[in-house]
N, C-alpha and C positions, 0 to 999 in steps of 0.2 A: 092699594096699588103701590108698587115699589118704584122709588125714584130711580131714573137712569142717571149715569154719571153726568150727562149734559144737564138734566133737570136739577140735579143736586148742585152743580156749579152755579146755575142761574139762581136758585133759591139762596145759596150761601152768599153770592155776590150782592143780591138785593138786600139781604139782611145786613151785610157789612156796610153797604152804602147808607142804609137807613141809620145805622148806629154811628158811623164815623162822621157823616155829613149832617146828622140830625134831621134827615128828611122825613122820618116817620115811615111806618109800613105802607101807608096808603100811597104816598108819593113814590116810594121805591117800587111798589107794585105796578105803577102806571108807566114806568120806564119801558120804552120800546127800543128795538135795535138802533133806530135812528135818533134816539134822544141824545142831545148834546150834553156833554159832561163838563170838561175843563173849558172855561171861558163862557159857558152857557149857564151853568148852575153857580150862583154866587158862593155857595158853600164849598164848591170844589176848587180850592185855590192851591197854590204851590205847596203849602204846608200839608194840605190834605193828601196830596199825591204820595208823599213818603209814608204817611200813616196807612193809606189804602194798600200800598204795596206790602207793607209789613203785615197787615191783617190778612191779606190774601195768602201770604206764605203760611201764617199760623192756622188760619181756618181751613185752607184747602190742602195743607200739607205739601206745599211745593217750595222750590227754591227759585228765586228770581235773581239772575245775575245782572249787575249794573249795565252791561253791554246789551242786554235784551230790552231795556227800557227806552222807548222812543215816544215822543210826544203824541204821535198819531194813535197810540193805544188808548189815550184818554179823550179822544175826540167825541166818541159816541159810546153808549152803553154796549151796543153790539160789538164794537171793536175790543172793548175791555173784556167782555164775556168770551169772545173768540180767543183772546190771548190766554185767559184763564183756562179755557178748555184745551188749548194746545199744550199748555204746561202739564195739565192733568193726563193728557194722552201721551206725554213723553215725546 
């Protein structure tokens, strides 16, 4: 079965969070759209935000401008995924 762009973004983002935050594949796989990130996961601190953004650019092949970055993007996994998908869709 071929991955759709949406599924590919989800898979990539989960792997990225597992790597950057040290969550491990199992914890990353358990993230739901409502799972809290910044302020909820102790591993997701202000230093991790910059690394996550850089890795998103590298792994997804996107460019994230500074003026696009808002705190609400990091509130939940669903919001971060939606942001990534919107960048992929142009």
